[in-house]
PDB file as gemmi writes it, atoms N, CA and C in Angstrom:
CRYST1    1.000    1.000    1.000  90.00  90.00  90.00 P 1                      
ATOM      1  N   MET A   1       0.847  -1.184   0.000  1.00  0.00           N  
ATOM      2  CA  MET A   1       0.000   0.000   0.000  1.00  0.00           C  
ATOM      3  C   MET A   1       0.883   1.234   0.000  1.00  0.00           C  
ATOM      4  N   TYR A   2       0.307   2.390  -0.236  1.00  0.00           N  
ATOM      5  CA  TYR A   2       1.035   3.652  -0.324  1.00  0.00           C  
ATOM      6  C   TYR A   2       1.206   4.257   1.061  1.00  0.00           C  
ATOM      7  N   THR A   3       2.289   3.963   1.708  1.00  0.00           N  
ATOM      8  CA  THR A   3       2.501   4.448   3.073  1.00  0.00           C  
ATOM      9  C   THR A   3       3.184   5.810   3.128  1.00  0.00           C  
ATOM     10  N   ASN A   4       3.674   6.308   2.004  1.00  0.00           N  
ATOM     11  CA  ASN A   4       4.359   7.594   1.985  1.00  0.00           C  
ATOM     12  C   ASN A   4       3.431   8.765   1.674  1.00  0.00           C  
ATOM     13  N   ILE A   5       2.170   8.514   1.457  1.00  0.00           N  
ATOM     14  CA  ILE A   5       1.227   9.590   1.149  1.00  0.00           C  
ATOM     15  C   ILE A   5       0.911  10.352   2.430  1.00  0.00           C  
ATOM     16  N   LYS A   6       1.136  11.669   2.384  1.00  0.00           N  
ATOM     17  CA  LYS A   6       0.880  12.498   3.557  1.00  0.00           C  
ATOM     18  C   LYS A   6      -0.373  13.345   3.399  1.00  0.00           C  
ATOM     19  N   ASN A   7      -0.693  13.743   2.184  1.00  0.00           N  
ATOM     20  CA  ASN A   7      -1.813  14.646   1.952  1.00  0.00           C  
ATOM     21  C   ASN A   7      -2.574  14.237   0.701  1.00  0.00           C  
ATOM     22  N   LEU A   8      -3.859  14.509   0.728  1.00  0.00           N  
ATOM     23  CA  LEU A   8      -4.703  14.379  -0.453  1.00  0.00           C  
ATOM     24  C   LEU A   8      -5.376  15.717  -0.673  1.00  0.00           C  
ATOM     25  N   LEU A   9      -5.387  16.170  -1.897  1.00  0.00           N  
ATOM     26  CA  LEU A   9      -6.015  17.439  -2.230  1.00  0.00           C  
ATOM     27  C   LEU A   9      -7.263  17.174  -3.054  1.00  0.00           C  
ATOM     28  N   PHE A  10      -8.305  17.917  -2.750  1.00  0.00           N  
ATOM     29  CA  PHE A  10      -9.560  17.801  -3.481  1.00  0.00           C  
ATOM     30  C   PHE A  10      -9.954  19.175  -3.994  1.00  0.00           C  
ATOM     31  N   ASP A  11     -10.412  19.238  -5.205  1.00  0.00           N  
ATOM     32  CA  ASP A  11     -10.929  20.474  -5.782  1.00  0.00           C  
ATOM     33  C   ASP A  11     -12.448  20.388  -5.715  1.00  0.00           C  
ATOM     34  N   PHE A  12     -13.025  20.991  -4.685  1.00  0.00           N  
ATOM     35  CA  PHE A  12     -14.465  20.908  -4.490  1.00  0.00           C  
ATOM     36  C   PHE A  12     -15.244  21.768  -5.470  1.00  0.00           C  
ATOM     37  N   GLY A  13     -14.810  22.992  -5.650  1.00  0.00           N  
ATOM     38  CA  GLY A  13     -15.576  23.971  -6.418  1.00  0.00           C  
ATOM     39  C   GLY A  13     -15.737  23.628  -7.881  1.00  0.00           C  
ATOM     40  N   GLY A  14     -16.879  23.103  -8.243  1.00  0.00           N  
ATOM     41  CA  GLY A  14     -17.172  22.784  -9.629  1.00  0.00           C  
ATOM     42  C   GLY A  14     -16.634  21.445 -10.076  1.00  0.00           C  
ATOM     43  N   VAL A  15     -15.931  20.738  -9.194  1.00  0.00           N  
ATOM     44  CA  VAL A  15     -15.390  19.426  -9.541  1.00  0.00           C  
ATOM     45  C   VAL A  15     -16.137  18.356  -8.746  1.00  0.00           C  
ATOM     46  N   ILE A  16     -15.992  18.369  -7.441  1.00  0.00           N  
ATOM     47  CA  ILE A  16     -16.683  17.405  -6.584  1.00  0.00           C  
ATOM     48  C   ILE A  16     -18.081  17.907  -6.245  1.00  0.00           C  
ATOM     49  N   ALA A  17     -18.180  19.177  -5.938  1.00  0.00           N  
ATOM     50  CA  ALA A  17     -19.466  19.794  -5.594  1.00  0.00           C  
ATOM     51  C   ALA A  17     -19.842  20.794  -6.684  1.00  0.00           C  
ATOM     52  N   SER A  18     -21.054  20.725  -7.131  1.00  0.00           N  
ATOM     53  CA  SER A  18     -21.536  21.666  -8.141  1.00  0.00           C  
ATOM     54  C   SER A  18     -21.771  23.026  -7.497  1.00  0.00           C  
ATOM     55  N   LEU A  19     -21.312  24.074  -8.180  1.00  0.00           N  
ATOM     56  CA  LEU A  19     -21.492  25.428  -7.669  1.00  0.00           C  
ATOM     57  C   LEU A  19     -22.334  26.235  -8.647  1.00  0.00           C  
ATOM     58  N   ASP A  20     -23.206  27.054  -8.096  1.00  0.00           N  
ATOM     59  CA  ASP A  20     -24.002  27.967  -8.918  1.00  0.00           C  
ATOM     60  C   ASP A  20     -23.298  29.318  -8.879  1.00  0.00           C  
ATOM     61  N   LYS A  21     -22.350  29.504  -9.790  1.00  0.00           N  
ATOM     62  CA  LYS A  21     -21.527  30.714  -9.773  1.00  0.00           C  
ATOM     63  C   LYS A  21     -22.350  31.972 -10.019  1.00  0.00           C  
ATOM     64  N   GLN A  22     -23.359  31.876 -10.863  1.00  0.00           N  
ATOM     65  CA  GLN A  22     -24.176  33.056 -11.130  1.00  0.00           C  
ATOM     66  C   GLN A  22     -24.927  33.490  -9.884  1.00  0.00           C  
ATOM     67  N   ARG A  23     -25.364  32.543  -9.099  1.00  0.00           N  
ATOM     68  CA  ARG A  23     -26.036  32.863  -7.836  1.00  0.00           C  
ATOM     69  C   ARG A  23     -25.081  33.589  -6.897  1.00  0.00           C  
ATOM     70  N   ALA A  24     -23.837  33.132  -6.831  1.00  0.00           N  
ATOM     71  CA  ALA A  24     -22.842  33.791  -5.990  1.00  0.00           C  
ATOM     72  C   ALA A  24     -22.566  35.206  -6.497  1.00  0.00           C  
ATOM     73  N   ILE A  25     -22.415  35.355  -7.803  1.00  0.00           N  
ATOM     74  CA  ILE A  25     -22.177  36.678  -8.380  1.00  0.00           C  
ATOM     75  C   ILE A  25     -23.333  37.617  -8.060  1.00  0.00           C  
ATOM     76  N   ASN A  26     -24.552  37.121  -8.223  1.00  0.00           N  
ATOM     77  CA  ASN A  26     -25.728  37.940  -7.907  1.00  0.00           C  
ATOM     78  C   ASN A  26     -25.724  38.357  -6.436  1.00  0.00           C  
ATOM     79  N   ARG A  27     -25.367  37.443  -5.567  1.00  0.00           N  
ATOM     80  CA  ARG A  27     -25.357  37.736  -4.128  1.00  0.00           C  
ATOM     81  C   ARG A  27     -24.277  38.756  -3.789  1.00  0.00           C  
ATOM     82  N   PHE A  28     -23.096  38.619  -4.387  1.00  0.00           N  
ATOM     83  CA  PHE A  28     -22.039  39.605  -4.147  1.00  0.00           C  
ATOM     84  C   PHE A  28     -22.493  40.989  -4.601  1.00  0.00           C  
ATOM     85  N   LYS A  29     -23.190  41.062  -5.708  1.00  0.00           N  
ATOM     86  CA  LYS A  29     -23.719  42.349  -6.170  1.00  0.00           C  
ATOM     87  C   LYS A  29     -24.744  42.899  -5.179  1.00  0.00           C  
ATOM     88  N   GLU A  30     -25.595  42.020  -4.655  1.00  0.00           N  
ATOM     89  CA  GLU A  30     -26.618  42.446  -3.693  1.00  0.00           C  
ATOM     90  C   GLU A  30     -26.003  43.087  -2.454  1.00  0.00           C  
ATOM     91  N   ILE A  31     -24.865  42.576  -2.016  1.00  0.00           N  
ATOM     92  CA  ILE A  31     -24.267  43.123  -0.794  1.00  0.00           C  
ATOM     93  C   ILE A  31     -23.278  44.247  -1.086  1.00  0.00           C  
ATOM     94  N   GLY A  32     -23.135  44.617  -2.373  1.00  0.00           N  
ATOM     95  CA  GLY A  32     -22.405  45.839  -2.647  1.00  0.00           C  
ATOM     96  C   GLY A  32     -21.203  45.793  -3.562  1.00  0.00           C  
ATOM     97  N   LEU A  33     -20.808  44.621  -4.043  1.00  0.00           N  
ATOM     98  CA  LEU A  33     -19.649  44.566  -4.937  1.00  0.00           C  
ATOM     99  C   LEU A  33     -20.148  44.452  -6.379  1.00  0.00           C  
ATOM    100  N   GLU A  34     -20.465  45.609  -6.943  1.00  0.00           N  
ATOM    101  CA  GLU A  34     -21.061  45.671  -8.280  1.00  0.00           C  
ATOM    102  C   GLU A  34     -20.157  45.131  -9.376  1.00  0.00           C  
ATOM    103  N   ASN A  35     -18.847  45.306  -9.233  1.00  0.00           N  
ATOM    104  CA  ASN A  35     -17.925  44.870 -10.279  1.00  0.00           C  
ATOM    105  C   ASN A  35     -17.323  43.490  -9.985  1.00  0.00           C  
ATOM    106  N   ILE A  36     -18.096  42.607  -9.405  1.00  0.00           N  
ATOM    107  CA  ILE A  36     -17.621  41.281  -9.024  1.00  0.00           C  
ATOM    108  C   ILE A  36     -17.036  40.512 -10.209  1.00  0.00           C  
ATOM    109  N   GLU A  37     -17.544  40.759 -11.416  1.00  0.00           N  
ATOM    110  CA  GLU A  37     -17.038  40.047 -12.582  1.00  0.00           C  
ATOM    111  C   GLU A  37     -15.566  40.366 -12.856  1.00  0.00           C  
ATOM    112  N   ASP A  38     -15.058  41.469 -12.307  1.00  0.00           N  
ATOM    113  CA  ASP A  38     -13.632  41.774 -12.436  1.00  0.00           C  
ATOM    114  C   ASP A  38     -12.776  40.789 -11.635  1.00  0.00           C  
ATOM    115  N   TYR A  39     -13.386  40.104 -10.680  1.00  0.00           N  
ATOM    116  CA  TYR A  39     -12.653  39.207  -9.785  1.00  0.00           C  
ATOM    117  C   TYR A  39     -13.034  37.737  -9.944  1.00  0.00           C  
ATOM    118  N   LEU A  40     -14.237  37.486 -10.395  1.00  0.00           N  
ATOM    119  CA  LEU A  40     -14.712  36.113 -10.575  1.00  0.00           C  
ATOM    120  C   LEU A  40     -15.272  35.956 -11.981  1.00  0.00           C  
ATOM    121  N   ASN A  41     -14.872  34.889 -12.626  1.00  0.00           N  
ATOM    122  CA  ASN A  41     -15.513  34.557 -13.886  1.00  0.00           C  
ATOM    123  C   ASN A  41     -15.673  33.045 -13.958  1.00  0.00           C  
ATOM    124  N   GLU A  42     -16.107  32.564 -15.073  1.00  0.00           N  
ATOM    125  CA  GLU A  42     -16.413  31.142 -15.223  1.00  0.00           C  
ATOM    126  C   GLU A  42     -15.202  30.245 -14.951  1.00  0.00           C  
ATOM    127  N   TYR A  43     -14.003  30.726 -15.251  1.00  0.00           N  
ATOM    128  CA  TYR A  43     -12.832  29.854 -15.195  1.00  0.00           C  
ATOM    129  C   TYR A  43     -11.746  30.287 -14.217  1.00  0.00           C  
ATOM    130  N   ARG A  44     -11.800  31.513 -13.753  1.00  0.00           N  
ATOM    131  CA  ARG A  44     -10.669  32.025 -12.978  1.00  0.00           C  
ATOM    132  C   ARG A  44     -11.112  33.037 -11.931  1.00  0.00           C  
ATOM    133  N   GLN A  45     -10.354  33.073 -10.858  1.00  0.00           N  
ATOM    134  CA  GLN A  45     -10.529  34.089  -9.834  1.00  0.00           C  
ATOM    135  C   GLN A  45      -9.300  34.980  -9.862  1.00  0.00           C  
ATOM    136  N   SER A  46      -9.464  36.210  -9.406  1.00  0.00           N  
ATOM    137  CA  SER A  46      -8.318  37.108  -9.325  1.00  0.00           C  
ATOM    138  C   SER A  46      -8.458  37.995  -8.096  1.00  0.00           C  
ATOM    139  N   GLY A  47      -7.427  38.794  -7.858  1.00  0.00           N  
ATOM    140  CA  GLY A  47      -7.463  39.712  -6.722  1.00  0.00           C  
ATOM    141  C   GLY A  47      -7.607  38.986  -5.397  1.00  0.00           C  
ATOM    142  N   ILE A  48      -8.408  39.559  -4.531  1.00  0.00           N  
ATOM    143  CA  ILE A  48      -8.546  39.001  -3.176  1.00  0.00           C  
ATOM    144  C   ILE A  48      -9.153  37.606  -3.176  1.00  0.00           C  
ATOM    145  N   PHE A  49      -9.964  37.286  -4.164  1.00  0.00           N  
ATOM    146  CA  PHE A  49     -10.574  35.959  -4.226  1.00  0.00           C  
ATOM    147  C   PHE A  49      -9.518  34.884  -4.480  1.00  0.00           C  
ATOM    148  N   LEU A  50      -8.596  35.168  -5.383  1.00  0.00           N  
ATOM    149  CA  LEU A  50      -7.506  34.230  -5.654  1.00  0.00           C  
ATOM    150  C   LEU A  50      -6.546  34.172  -4.474  1.00  0.00           C  
ATOM    151  N   GLU A  51      -6.236  35.327  -3.899  1.00  0.00           N  
ATOM    152  CA  GLU A  51      -5.338  35.355  -2.738  1.00  0.00           C  
ATOM    153  C   GLU A  51      -5.906  34.527  -1.591  1.00  0.00           C  
ATOM    154  N   TYR A  52      -7.201  34.627  -1.375  1.00  0.00           N  
ATOM    155  CA  TYR A  52      -7.849  33.869  -0.297  1.00  0.00           C  
ATOM    156  C   TYR A  52      -7.838  32.371  -0.609  1.00  0.00           C  
ATOM    157  N   GLU A  53      -8.161  32.035  -1.843  1.00  0.00           N  
ATOM    158  CA  GLU A  53      -8.167  30.619  -2.230  1.00  0.00           C  
ATOM    159  C   GLU A  53      -6.782  29.995  -2.095  1.00  0.00           C  
ATOM    160  N   GLU A  54      -5.755  30.752  -2.409  1.00  0.00           N  
ATOM    161  CA  GLU A  54      -4.390  30.234  -2.347  1.00  0.00           C  
ATOM    162  C   GLU A  54      -3.779  30.318  -0.953  1.00  0.00           C  
ATOM    163  N   GLY A  55      -4.528  30.857   0.015  1.00  0.00           N  
ATOM    164  CA  GLY A  55      -4.039  30.941   1.381  1.00  0.00           C  
ATOM    165  C   GLY A  55      -3.069  32.088   1.611  1.00  0.00           C  
ATOM    166  N   LYS A  56      -3.019  33.038   0.697  1.00  0.00           N  
ATOM    167  CA  LYS A  56      -2.116  34.185   0.855  1.00  0.00           C  
ATOM    168  C   LYS A  56      -2.668  35.216   1.827  1.00  0.00           C  
ATOM    169  N   ILE A  57      -3.981  35.223   2.012  1.00  0.00           N  
ATOM    170  CA  ILE A  57      -4.618  36.065   3.029  1.00  0.00           C  
ATOM    171  C   ILE A  57      -5.577  35.197   3.818  1.00  0.00           C  
ATOM    172  N   ASN A  58      -5.800  35.557   5.070  1.00  0.00           N  
ATOM    173  CA  ASN A  58      -6.732  34.789   5.900  1.00  0.00           C  
ATOM    174  C   ASN A  58      -8.145  35.366   5.766  1.00  0.00           C  
ATOM    175  N   ALA A  59      -9.084  34.748   6.434  1.00  0.00           N  
ATOM    176  CA  ALA A  59     -10.491  35.157   6.318  1.00  0.00           C  
ATOM    177  C   ALA A  59     -10.687  36.610   6.748  1.00  0.00           C  
ATOM    178  N   SER A  60     -10.088  36.996   7.843  1.00  0.00           N  
ATOM    179  CA  SER A  60     -10.247  38.363   8.341  1.00  0.00           C  
ATOM    180  C   SER A  60      -9.723  39.378   7.327  1.00  0.00           C  
ATOM    181  N   GLU A  61      -8.579  39.080   6.727  1.00  0.00           N  
ATOM    182  CA  GLU A  61      -8.009  39.968   5.707  1.00  0.00           C  
ATOM    183  C   GLU A  61      -8.906  40.023   4.469  1.00  0.00           C  
ATOM    184  N   PHE A  62      -9.475  38.878   4.118  1.00  0.00           N  
ATOM    185  CA  PHE A  62     -10.384  38.832   2.975  1.00  0.00           C  
ATOM    186  C   PHE A  62     -11.619  39.693   3.235  1.00  0.00           C  
ATOM    187  N   TYR A  63     -12.223  39.551   4.402  1.00  0.00           N  
ATOM    188  CA  TYR A  63     -13.415  40.334   4.735  1.00  0.00           C  
ATOM    189  C   TYR A  63     -13.117  41.831   4.665  1.00  0.00           C  
ATOM    190  N   ASP A  64     -12.002  42.225   5.261  1.00  0.00           N  
ATOM    191  CA  ASP A  64     -11.635  43.649   5.261  1.00  0.00           C  
ATOM    192  C   ASP A  64     -11.393  44.157   3.837  1.00  0.00           C  
ATOM    193  N   ALA A  65     -10.698  43.363   3.027  1.00  0.00           N  
ATOM    194  CA  ALA A  65     -10.425  43.760   1.646  1.00  0.00           C  
ATOM    195  C   ALA A  65     -11.714  43.807   0.830  1.00  0.00           C  
ATOM    196  N   PHE A  66     -12.633  42.887   1.106  1.00  0.00           N  
ATOM    197  CA  PHE A  66     -13.918  42.885   0.409  1.00  0.00           C  
ATOM    198  C   PHE A  66     -14.687  44.166   0.713  1.00  0.00           C  
ATOM    199  N   ARG A  67     -14.759  44.518   1.986  1.00  0.00           N  
ATOM    200  CA  ARG A  67     -15.455  45.744   2.378  1.00  0.00           C  
ATOM    201  C   ARG A  67     -14.834  46.974   1.719  1.00  0.00           C  
ATOM    202  N   LYS A  68     -13.522  46.969   1.601  1.00  0.00           N  
ATOM    203  CA  LYS A  68     -12.832  48.096   0.958  1.00  0.00           C  
ATOM    204  C   LYS A  68     -13.203  48.152  -0.534  1.00  0.00           C  
ATOM    205  N   LEU A  69     -13.207  46.993  -1.212  1.00  0.00           N  
ATOM    206  CA  LEU A  69     -13.588  46.959  -2.628  1.00  0.00           C  
ATOM    207  C   LEU A  69     -15.019  47.427  -2.830  1.00  0.00           C  
ATOM    208  N   ALA A  70     -15.896  47.013  -1.919  1.00  0.00           N  
ATOM    209  CA  ALA A  70     -17.313  47.379  -2.017  1.00  0.00           C  
ATOM    210  C   ALA A  70     -17.571  48.799  -1.509  1.00  0.00           C  
ATOM    211  N   GLU A  71     -16.550  49.391  -0.910  1.00  0.00           N  
ATOM    212  CA  GLU A  71     -16.664  50.731  -0.333  1.00  0.00           C  
ATOM    213  C   GLU A  71     -17.818  50.813   0.663  1.00  0.00           C  
ATOM    214  N   ASN A  72     -17.881  49.786   1.525  1.00  0.00           N  
ATOM    215  CA  ASN A  72     -18.941  49.722   2.528  1.00  0.00           C  
ATOM    216  C   ASN A  72     -18.420  48.972   3.753  1.00  0.00           C  
ATOM    217  N   ASP A  73     -18.145  49.695   4.815  1.00  0.00           N  
ATOM    218  CA  ASP A  73     -17.634  49.085   6.044  1.00  0.00           C  
ATOM    219  C   ASP A  73     -18.708  48.366   6.846  1.00  0.00           C  
ATOM    220  N   ASP A  74     -19.963  48.465   6.435  1.00  0.00           N  
ATOM    221  CA  ASP A  74     -21.066  47.876   7.198  1.00  0.00           C  
ATOM    222  C   ASP A  74     -21.440  46.461   6.752  1.00  0.00           C  
ATOM    223  N   ILE A  75     -20.768  45.920   5.742  1.00  0.00           N  
ATOM    224  CA  ILE A  75     -21.071  44.552   5.296  1.00  0.00           C  
ATOM    225  C   ILE A  75     -20.505  43.589   6.339  1.00  0.00           C  
ATOM    226  N   SER A  76     -21.363  42.696   6.814  1.00  0.00           N  
ATOM    227  CA  SER A  76     -20.921  41.762   7.867  1.00  0.00           C  
ATOM    228  C   SER A  76     -20.136  40.593   7.270  1.00  0.00           C  
ATOM    229  N   ASP A  77     -19.335  39.970   8.115  1.00  0.00           N  
ATOM    230  CA  ASP A  77     -18.605  38.776   7.690  1.00  0.00           C  
ATOM    231  C   ASP A  77     -19.583  37.693   7.229  1.00  0.00           C  
ATOM    232  N   SER A  78     -20.703  37.566   7.939  1.00  0.00           N  
ATOM    233  CA  SER A  78     -21.666  36.518   7.575  1.00  0.00           C  
ATOM    234  C   SER A  78     -22.329  36.800   6.236  1.00  0.00           C  
ATOM    235  N   ASP A  79     -22.536  38.081   5.904  1.00  0.00           N  
ATOM    236  CA  ASP A  79     -23.076  38.415   4.582  1.00  0.00           C  
ATOM    237  C   ASP A  79     -22.091  38.020   3.479  1.00  0.00           C  
ATOM    238  N   ILE A  80     -20.817  38.273   3.712  1.00  0.00           N  
ATOM    239  CA  ILE A  80     -19.797  37.889   2.744  1.00  0.00           C  
ATOM    240  C   ILE A  80     -19.735  36.371   2.623  1.00  0.00           C  
ATOM    241  N   ASP A  81     -19.787  35.667   3.745  1.00  0.00           N  
ATOM    242  CA  ASP A  81     -19.794  34.210   3.710  1.00  0.00           C  
ATOM    243  C   ASP A  81     -21.001  33.665   2.951  1.00  0.00           C  
ATOM    244  N   SER A  82     -22.155  34.271   3.153  1.00  0.00           N  
ATOM    245  CA  SER A  82     -23.360  33.749   2.487  1.00  0.00           C  
ATOM    246  C   SER A  82     -23.303  33.957   0.975  1.00  0.00           C  
ATOM    247  N   ALA A  83     -22.593  34.990   0.557  1.00  0.00           N  
ATOM    248  CA  ALA A  83     -22.443  35.222  -0.885  1.00  0.00           C  
ATOM    249  C   ALA A  83     -21.526  34.181  -1.487  1.00  0.00           C  
TER     250      ALA A  83                                                      
END                                                                             
């Protein structure tokens, strides 16, 4: 058996679990990020979304950066999570 395997990686988003990306885009717009398509598209993420996915920023940094992009300090962490 393979005793040297230490980690297994899974790509959940759109591979193992189906995602409704348009629903997410609509929700991000609802909470204030009108130009969400600049950061998310059908095949790629960029900016803070990519940084967060790659682990370059933590959740708190992502939330703060999201609020800055949306120019709204009143968006809650849970609203961002729900989007």
